[in-house]
Each structure stands twice: as C-alpha cells, then as structure tokens.
C-alpha positions as a printed NumPy array, in Angstrom:
array([[ 51.438,  25.182,   7.864],
       [ 49.473,  27.509,  10.074],
       [ 47.293,  25.879,  12.706],
       [ 43.663,  25.396,  11.644],
       [ 41.085,  27.403,  13.61 ],
       [ 37.555,  26.149,  14.326],
       [ 35.43 ,  28.732,  12.487],
       [ 31.73 ,  29.566,  12.563],
       [ 31.379,  27.76 ,   9.233],
       [ 32.846,  24.62 ,  10.779],
       [ 30.431,  24.889,  13.714],
       [ 27.475,  25.264,  11.365],
       [ 28.547,  22.276,   9.244],
       [ 29.112,  20.188,  12.37 ],
       [ 25.663,  21.048,  13.714],
       [ 24.042,  20.308,  10.358],
       [ 25.891,  17.012,   9.992],
       [ 24.986,  15.809,  13.488],
       [ 21.324,  16.803,  12.999],
       [ 20.924,  15.062,   9.646],
       [ 22.871,  11.953,  10.632],
       [ 20.878,  11.7  ,  13.887],
       [ 17.606,  11.574,  11.959],
       [ 19.194,   9.138,   9.525],
       [ 20.306,   6.971,  12.469],
       [ 16.741,   6.678,  13.797],
       [ 15.246,   5.927,  10.389],
       [ 18.006,   3.418,   9.62 ],
       [ 17.266,   1.691,  12.921],
       [ 13.589,   1.356,  11.997],
       [ 14.303,   0.349,   8.41 ],
       [ 16.714,  -2.454,   9.356],
       [ 14.577,  -3.794,  12.209],
       [ 12.712,  -6.306,   9.998],
       [ 16.063,  -7.816,   8.947],
       [ 18.288,  -7.616,  12.038],
       [ 15.761,  -7.231,  14.843],
       [ 17.298,  -5.942,  18.082],
       [ 20.751,  -5.686,  16.499],
       [ 19.533,  -3.01 ,  14.104],
       [ 20.164,  -0.217,  16.654],
       [ 23.854,  -1.185,  16.937],
       [ 24.251,  -1.436,  13.165],
       [ 22.528,   1.928,  12.647],
       [ 24.74 ,   3.549,  15.313],
       [ 27.947,   2.181,  13.766],
       [ 26.938,   3.348,  10.296],
       [ 26.076,   6.825,  11.594],
       [ 29.396,   7.192,  13.436],
       [ 31.287,   6.089,  10.319],
       [ 29.467,   8.702,   8.26 ],
       [ 30.241,  11.452,  10.762],
       [ 33.93 ,  10.468,  10.837],
       [ 34.133,  10.428,   7.037],
       [ 32.458,  13.835,   6.806],
       [ 35.03 ,  15.255,   9.218],
       [ 37.883,  13.773,   7.186],
       [ 36.438,  15.053,   3.918],
       [ 36.122,  18.531,   5.441],
       [ 39.795,  18.493,   6.477],
       [ 40.885,  17.322,   3.033],
       [ 38.845,  20.062,   1.38 ],
       [ 40.408,  22.698,   3.645],
       [ 43.875,  21.541,   2.587],
       [ 42.807,  21.736,  -1.051],
       [ 43.505,  18.021,  -1.671],
       [ 41.336,  15.558,  -3.605],
       [ 38.41 ,  14.071,  -1.64 ],
       [ 37.328,  11.539,  -4.28 ],
       [ 38.49 ,   8.455,  -2.385],
       [ 36.827,   9.445,   0.876],
       [ 33.659,  10.444,  -0.973],
       [ 33.427,   6.999,  -2.589],
       [ 33.823,   5.33 ,   0.804],
       [ 31.159,   7.654,   2.259],
       [ 28.794,   6.83 ,  -0.591],
       [ 29.261,   3.091,   0.068],
       [ 28.245,   3.32 ,   3.734],
       [ 25.559,   5.965,   3.118],
       [ 23.894,   3.697,   0.542],
       [ 22.958,   1.242,   3.323],
       [ 21.444,   4.065,   5.368],
       [ 19.608,   5.389,   2.316],
       [ 17.95 ,   2.013,   1.63 ],
       [ 16.91 ,   1.599,   5.258],
       [ 15.707,   5.209,   5.497],
       [ 13.547,   4.863,   2.412],
       [ 12.001,   1.662,   3.732],
       [ 11.195,   3.208,   7.12 ],
       [  9.836,   6.519,   5.826],
       [  7.879,   5.061,   2.927],
       [  6.3  ,   2.347,   5.075],
       [  5.415,   4.816,   7.809],
       [  3.599,   7.261,   5.555],
       [  2.155,   4.775,   3.034],
       [  1.075,   1.881,   5.288],
       [ -2.54 ,   3.023,   5.628],
       [ -2.82 ,   3.804,   1.91 ],
       [ -1.444,   0.365,   1.029],
       [ -3.944,  -1.343,   3.341],
       [ -6.949,   0.638,   2.086],
       [ -5.989,  -0.028,  -1.538],
       [ -5.784,  -3.762,  -0.836],
       [ -9.172,  -3.75 ,   0.928],
       [-10.857,  -1.973,  -1.992],
       [ -9.311,  -4.462,  -4.422],
       [-10.733,  -7.329,  -2.35 ],
       [-14.166,  -5.71 ,  -2.583],
       [-13.798,  -5.615,  -6.358],
       [-12.623,  -9.23 ,  -6.436],
       [-15.718, -10.439,  -4.56 ],
       [-18.022,  -8.492,  -6.874],
       [-16.227,  -9.802,  -9.959],
       [-16.324, -13.377,  -8.651],
       [-20.07 , -13.113,  -8.099],
       [-20.566, -11.711, -11.605],
       [-18.373, -14.364, -13.239],
       [-19.995, -17.273, -11.401],
       [-23.491, -15.973, -12.091],
       [-22.651, -15.672, -15.804],
       [-21.525, -19.342, -15.932],
       [-24.595, -20.883, -14.281],
       [-27.309, -22.731, -16.191],
       [-30.373, -20.644, -17.075],
       [-33.782, -21.391, -18.479],
       [-33.633, -17.873, -19.946],
       [-30.423, -17.576, -21.945],
       [-30.532, -13.863, -22.804],
       [-28.829, -11.708, -20.159],
       [-30.937,  -8.593, -20.826],
       [-34.092, -10.643, -20.424],
       [-32.821, -12.034, -17.105],
       [-32.076,  -8.521, -15.907],
       [-35.579,  -7.413, -16.862],
       [-37.041, -10.385, -14.963],
       [-35.015,  -9.506, -11.854],
       [-36.358,  -5.955, -11.992],
       [-39.93 ,  -7.263, -12.295],
       [-39.36 ,  -9.641,  -9.36 ],
       [-38.265,  -6.732,  -7.179],
       [-41.381,  -4.773,  -8.184],
       [-43.552,  -7.797,  -7.422],
       [-42.098,  -8.159,  -3.918],
       [-42.721,  -4.487,  -3.187],
       [-46.269,  -4.674,  -4.531],
       [-47.254,  -7.822,  -2.596],
       [-46.016,  -6.346,   0.708],
       [-47.468,  -2.87 ,   0.036],
       [-49.657,  -2.016,   3.062],
       [-52.089,  -0.113,   0.813],
       [-52.72 ,  -3.106,  -1.443],
       [-51.332,  -6.258,   0.143],
       [-51.355,  -9.67 ,  -1.515],
       [-51.679, -10.59 ,  -5.18 ],
       [-54.011,  -7.841,  -6.299],
       [-54.553,  -6.21 ,  -9.691],
       [-51.116,  -4.554,  -9.886],
       [-49.329,  -7.74 ,  -8.724],
       [-51.194,  -9.815, -11.324],
       [-50.123,  -7.4  , -14.073],
       [-46.471,  -7.799, -13.002],
       [-46.834, -11.607, -12.954],
       [-48.292, -11.501, -16.49 ],
       [-45.291,  -9.534, -17.737],
       [-42.899, -12.   , -16.098],
       [-44.736, -14.966, -17.674],
       [-44.248, -13.431, -21.102],
       [-40.538, -13.015, -20.455],
       [-39.878, -16.573, -19.218],
       [-42.463, -18.3  , -21.371],
       [-43.95 , -20.234, -18.445],
       [-46.991, -19.973, -16.187],
       [-46.461, -18.848, -12.602],
       [-48.487, -20.441,  -9.792],
       [-50.03 , -17.82 ,  -7.47 ],
       [-49.364, -18.638,  -3.81 ],
       [-51.31 , -17.725,  -0.692],
       [-50.131, -15.999,   2.504],
       [-49.653, -18.04 ,   5.669],
       [-51.359, -15.26 ,   7.627],
       [-53.188, -11.984,   6.969],
       [-50.423,  -9.951,   8.613],
       [-47.559,  -7.79 ,   7.378],
       [-45.061, -10.584,   8.06 ],
       [-47.343, -13.073,   6.322],
       [-47.478, -10.968,   3.153],
       [-43.721, -10.398,   3.306],
       [-43.266, -14.161,   3.452],
       [-45.605, -14.488,   0.449],
       [-43.513, -11.958,  -1.484],
       [-40.313, -13.903,  -0.721],
       [-41.865, -17.246,  -1.752],
       [-43.196, -15.811,  -5.005],
       [-39.757, -14.36 ,  -5.779],
       [-38.14 , -17.717,  -4.967],
       [-40.541, -19.56 ,  -7.267],
       [-39.838, -17.257, -10.209],
       [-36.097, -17.302,  -9.533],
       [-36.098, -21.085,  -9.682],
       [-37.876, -20.922, -13.022],
       [-35.256, -18.532, -14.409],
       [-32.177, -20.035, -12.789],
       [-32.231, -23.744, -13.591],
       [-29.76 , -24.58 , -10.838],
       [-28.636, -27.794,  -9.233],
       [-28.661, -27.912,  -5.415],
       [-24.863, -27.377,  -5.376],
       [-25.123, -24.38 ,  -7.701],
       [-27.99 , -22.93 ,  -5.709],
       [-26.029, -23.204,  -2.435],
       [-22.918, -21.778,  -4.087],
       [-24.81 , -18.763,  -5.408],
       [-26.433, -18.143,  -2.019],
       [-23.132, -18.394,  -0.139],
       [-21.447, -16.146,  -2.679],
       [-24.176, -13.517,  -2.412],
       [-23.945, -13.587,   1.393],
       [-20.152, -13.295,   1.305],
       [-20.278, -10.325,  -1.056],
       [-22.764,  -8.502,   1.171],
       [-20.831,  -9.349,   4.347],
       [-17.387,  -8.256,   3.151],
       [-18.637,  -5.178,   1.331],
       [-20.221,  -4.067,   4.59 ],
       [-17.26 ,  -5.006,   6.834],
       [-14.647,  -3.462,   4.558],
       [-16.565,  -0.218,   4.162],
       [-16.941,  -0.018,   7.958],
       [-13.192,  -0.547,   8.41 ],
       [-12.322,   2.125,   5.849],
       [-14.292,   4.686,   7.885],
       [-12.151,   4.099,  10.991],
       [ -9.136,   6.132,  12.081],
       [ -5.694,   5.629,  10.572],
       [ -4.343,   3.804,  13.638],
       [ -7.341,   1.463,  13.751],
       [ -6.96 ,   0.664,  10.053],
       [ -3.259,  -0.117,  10.52 ],
       [ -4.01 ,  -2.431,  13.448],
       [ -7.016,  -4.287,  12.008],
       [ -6.526,  -4.26 ,   8.251],
       [ -4.148,  -7.208,   7.906],
       [ -6.455,  -9.519,   9.878],
       [ -9.46 ,  -8.553,   7.759],
       [ -7.452,  -8.944,   4.561],
       [ -6.349, -12.453,   5.515],
       [ -9.883, -13.538,   6.507],
       [-11.564, -12.083,   3.426],
       [ -9.03 , -13.548,   1.008],
       [ -9.344, -16.938,   2.696],
       [-13.11 , -16.944,   2.103],
       [-12.646, -15.561,  -1.408],
       [-10.278, -18.391,  -2.325],
       [-12.578, -21.034,  -0.804],
       [-15.574, -19.779,  -2.793],
       [-13.531, -19.493,  -5.971],
       [-12.148, -23.02 ,  -5.672],
       [-15.633, -24.306,  -4.848],
       [-17.05 , -22.628,  -7.968],
       [-14.244, -24.131, -10.016],
       [-15.078, -27.615,  -8.709],
       [-18.856, -27.299,  -9.229],
       [-18.817, -25.601, -12.632],
       [-15.836, -27.489, -14.015],
       [-12.564, -26.512, -15.695],
       [-14.192, -25.731, -19.047],
       [-16.761, -23.281, -17.688],
       [-14.909, -21.537, -14.905],
       [-11.229, -21.02 , -14.163],
       [ -9.998, -19.561, -10.887],
       [ -6.627, -18.362,  -9.623],
       [ -6.311, -17.962,  -5.836],
       [ -5.274, -14.531,  -4.563],
       [ -2.556, -13.906,  -2.003],
       [ -2.197, -10.913,   0.29 ],
       [  0.358,  -8.385,  -0.921],
       [  0.315,  -6.526,   2.37 ],
       [  2.117,  -9.357,   4.183],
       [  5.299,  -7.811,   2.759],
       [  4.623,  -4.325,   4.152],
       [  7.685,  -3.184,   6.106],
       [ 10.155,  -5.16 ,   4.046],
       [ 12.763,  -3.272,   2.035],
       [ 12.003,  -4.979,  -1.272],
       [  8.282,  -4.252,  -1.012],
       [  8.822,  -0.542,  -0.299],
       [ 10.956,   0.011,  -3.401],
       [  8.754,  -2.192,  -5.597],
       [  5.577,  -0.382,  -4.522],
       [  7.213,   3.033,  -4.981],
       [  8.371,   2.188,  -8.513],
       [  4.957,   0.861,  -9.572],
       [  3.099,   3.825,  -8.048],
       [  5.676,   6.563,  -8.539],
       [  4.235,  10.024,  -8.067],
       [  4.731,  13.239,  -6.128],
       [  4.69 ,  11.561,  -2.703],
       [  7.209,   8.917,  -3.775],
       [  9.422,  11.678,  -5.161],
       [  9.158,  13.583,  -1.868],
       [ 10.259,  10.543,   0.18 ],
       [ 13.121,   9.889,  -2.247],
       [ 14.297,  13.511,  -2.018],
       [ 14.067,  13.473,   1.798],
       [ 16.236,  10.345,   2.01 ],
       [ 18.824,  11.854,  -0.34 ],
       [ 18.897,  14.994,   1.806],
       [ 19.387,  13.001,   5.018],
       [ 22.287,  10.882,   3.799],
       [ 23.947,  12.885,   1.02 ],
       [ 22.909,  16.513,   1.576],
       [ 25.698,  17.399,   4.006],
       [ 28.282,  15.643,   1.809],
       [ 27.248,  17.73 ,  -1.194],
       [ 27.496,  20.932,   0.866],
       [ 31.005,  20.073,   2.115],
       [ 32.197,  19.156,  -1.384],
       [ 30.924,  22.475,  -2.726],
       [ 32.659,  24.481,   0.007],
       [ 35.811,  26.32 ,  -1.178],
       [ 39.244,  25.402,   0.131],
       [ 40.778,  27.455,   2.926],
       [ 42.861,  30.221,   1.189],
       [ 45.219,  30.281,   4.175],
       [ 46.565,  26.88 ,   3.149],
       [ 47.404,  27.64 ,  -0.457],
       [ 50.964,  28.678,  -1.42 ],
       [ 51.766,  30.384,   1.837],
       [ 55.039,  28.62 ,   2.549],
       [ 57.069,  31.496,   1.041],
       [ 55.777,  33.786,   3.759],
       [ 56.899,  31.527,   6.576],
       [ 59.378,  33.302,   8.825],
       [ 61.394,  30.111,   9.25 ],
       [ 62.28 ,  30.101,   5.536],
       [ 63.852,  33.64 ,   5.438],
       [ 67.642,  34.113,   5.507],
       [ 69.485,  36.52 ,   7.787],
       [ 71.842,  38.833,   5.949],
       [ 74.766,  40.795,   7.569],
       [ 78.53 ,  41.739,   7.447],
       [ 80.963,  38.865,   7.124],
       [ 83.977,  39.224,   9.392],
       [ 87.263,  37.739,   8.097],
       [ 89.899,  37.218,  10.786],
       [ 93.567,  38.424,  10.191],
       [ 96.191,  35.763,   9.968]])
C-alpha cells in the first residue's frame, strides 16, 4: 500500500476537530464541576483526548475504506458524557437569570394569592364580597375627603360618604374628632375613621387581625423588594436572587402555616413551597427545565451541543474513502513478472 500523505483536507479536519473538542473540553469541565469538583478538569481533559484519538482512528479507517461502525459506537459512548455536561453548562449559563426572575415573579404571585385566600376565609359582618368591595372603595374616598386641605374634617361630603357606608353595612358609624386642627391631625382622624369602619365590616379576632396586618405588610414588602431586584443588572440578579428567594419563601411558609393554624383545617389548607432554584447548575435540573419549557432557545442549545460533540464525527463519516487505496495492488511494481529468453545448457 502506498504511503498516506497528510493532505489539506486532513489539516482542515484536524483543525476543526481540535477547535470543537477544545470548546467541548471547557464546557464539560464546567458542567461536571458540581459533581466532581476540582477533579472535573482532569475528567474533561481525558474525555477530550479520547475523542480526538478516536476521531483520528476513524479517519484512518475511512481512508482505507474499512467499516468504522465499531469505533463510531465507542466515540458515541464517550461523547455522550461530554454532551450531557456541555448541555448543563451552556443551558445554566444562558438561562440562570431567566430561571431566577421567573421564580421571583412566581413568589410575588404566591404572596398575592395567599393574601386573597386568607382574606376570603376570614369572618365578616358583611357576607357579600361585592358589598365588601364597595365598602372598601367608600372607605378610601372617606379618607381622602377627611384629609382634603380644601375641606378638612367630617364636612358635608364626608357625611354623605358615611351615610352610604351605613346603608351598606346596616350599622351606625360614630363620628370621631381630630386630635389637632393640623394636617397630621386630620390624617390621623381619617385613619381612625377607616379603622372603625373596617372593624365593623371585618369581624376579626385579635389573632386574625394581626395575621391580616402581617400578611398585608409582607405582600407590600416583597412586591417592592422583588420588583427592585428585577430592575438590577443580570450579574446582580444572579448574585442576589437566591438569597431573596430563600428569605421570601421562608416568610411565605411561616404566614401560610400561621393562617392554617388560626383558621383551621376545614377553612384553610396550606402547602409549603420550596425553592426550585436551589437545583440550578445540576445536570438533572437543566434537562428537566429544558423539557418543560422547550422552545427556540432550548433547541438552539441542544443543536450547539450536538455540533460540539458529534459534528466533526458526522463530517468524517460522510467523507469519501481515499481512491488511492482501492484495488491498486495490481499496479504494484513488486507484483510484475520479468520475462526473457530461457537458456538451456548442452549436456
């Protein structure tokens, strides 16, 4: 067989293989770090060298025109480990912020839903929900009217609002007086009038009253804090999000369990929530999240990982065999016979 020459095609394939496997090595290192820690760099290096060696062997087999099935199966086995690690590293890198922001928004919704559910289960003097909503609207108007600098105190407009509220709740409201004839005094009067009417509508025990107040404060606090965090840069979100998620869910679970204890099993059931983002960076979480939220971005990451680990193999397998190695033994000079005159000696 004629000696193989290193062609331009071979140089191109070698460059392409080294480039792709180098990127795969780095991503494999990152993807395996959460499992093997500092040893992940050695494991990633060994896997990458094995892949390069197998690609070289497959190329030689293809040039000879022999079957490369066995080597391809072995390559696929080792490349599968790199593929899994690559997907974990790339998906986590590009989706980390999105995963955190999604979790934070869900926590916001959980707090709002908890407040709504608890409020719906409390004891009321006014049973109809629409009537309670109308009373709340009137209370807000009353507070604005009492503190209005142009007509402070319980004047004509405020008395008309109080009359409408009395019709809705079916009870008489006691007009209060300001502690001082100042803006802060009238604001205090507005708050005390609203508190009086609220107590008449919400027939709450001291425990229920404290629960509702703490729940309202928590909803306002976390809605504000989460919205402020979501406006920060990507790096700041990645650094701070997990801490905020853990704190908010801890308070959410405490309030939910407290509501369950105060209201009772029959009126209110609560299931504590756990942070899903604790698993960010783990291989299982990356694939599970990608499957549940599969879309264009997930497809792009999947295609990129396939290209890194299997692209060069596909190219080599599709390359034609070297024509110089097929059926050329008949042309070998060492196989030709020398013909000439045969001399027979005389006896």
